[in-house]
N, C-alpha and C positions, 0 to 999 in steps of 0.2 A: 512414178516411183518416188519414194522419199529420199531426200538427200540429207547429209548431216546438218545442213542449215535450214531445212524446211521447218515450218511451224509444228507439224506432228512430231518430228524428231526432237525438237526442243522441248515440247511438252513431255515426252518420254523421259528426257534427261532430267527435267525438273522434278518429276515424280520419283526419280531414283535417289534424290538427295536426302541426306539424314542429319546434316549438321550445318551450323552457321557459315563456316568457312567454305564448304562446298556450295551452299546456297548463294553466297556472295560471288563466287566464281561464275556460276551459271547465270546469275543476274546480269553480269557485264555482257555475257553472250546475248541475253535477251535484249538489252538496250541497243546493241549493235545491229542485230538482225531485224528488230522491229522499227528501226529508224527512230530511236528514242520514244518508242511507244505509240508512234503515229500510224503504223501499218495495221489495219483491222484484221489481217490474217493472223496476227499474233495476239489477239484479244484473249483467246483461251490460255495461252502461255502466261499472260499477265495474271489471269485468274489463278492458275496453278502456282505462280510465284507467291501470290497473296496467301493461298491455302498452305503452301509450304512454310511460309513465315509465321502463319497463325499457329502452326503445330510446334514450332521451335521455341525453346524457352528464352526468356530474357526480354528486357526493354528494347534492345536494338531490333530484335525480331519483330516485336509488336509494332514499332514505328515503321519498319519496312513493309509490313503487311498493310498498314493503314495507307502508306504511300501507293501501293499497288491498287488497293480498293478505291482510293480517291481518283486515281488515274482512270480506272474503268468507269466510274460514275461520271466523270468529266467528259471523257472522249467517246464512250460507247454506251450511253444510257439506254438506248433502244435494244441493245443485245441482251440476251439472258445473263451474260457475265456482269454487265452493268447493273442489272436489277438485283442480282445476287450480292454484288458488292455493296449496293445501297442498303440492302437488308442487313448485312454484316456490320456495316458502319452504324446503322441505327440501333442495332442490338448492343453494340459496344464490344471492344476487344480487351480482355484482361491480359496481364502478364503471366506467362506460365512459369 
């Protein structure tokens, strides 16, 4: 069963966000639950954070997206999320 702090619940919460303030609030939850990004159970949540920030406008969002993509490439290069992150970084991220 999913709990409010499980990785799937966090992914659902991330996907529901629509603005930078909400994204930053959920990001702090991600860092706490994932043990600062070191728990592989939260790799998908990191990917969803990157995708969320890629969708949001502004330079702050772009930089946060790059931070999450770089984390995935660094820590989880063999997972699909690490490969997708590398693809996005190689493609480049513009400011919306």
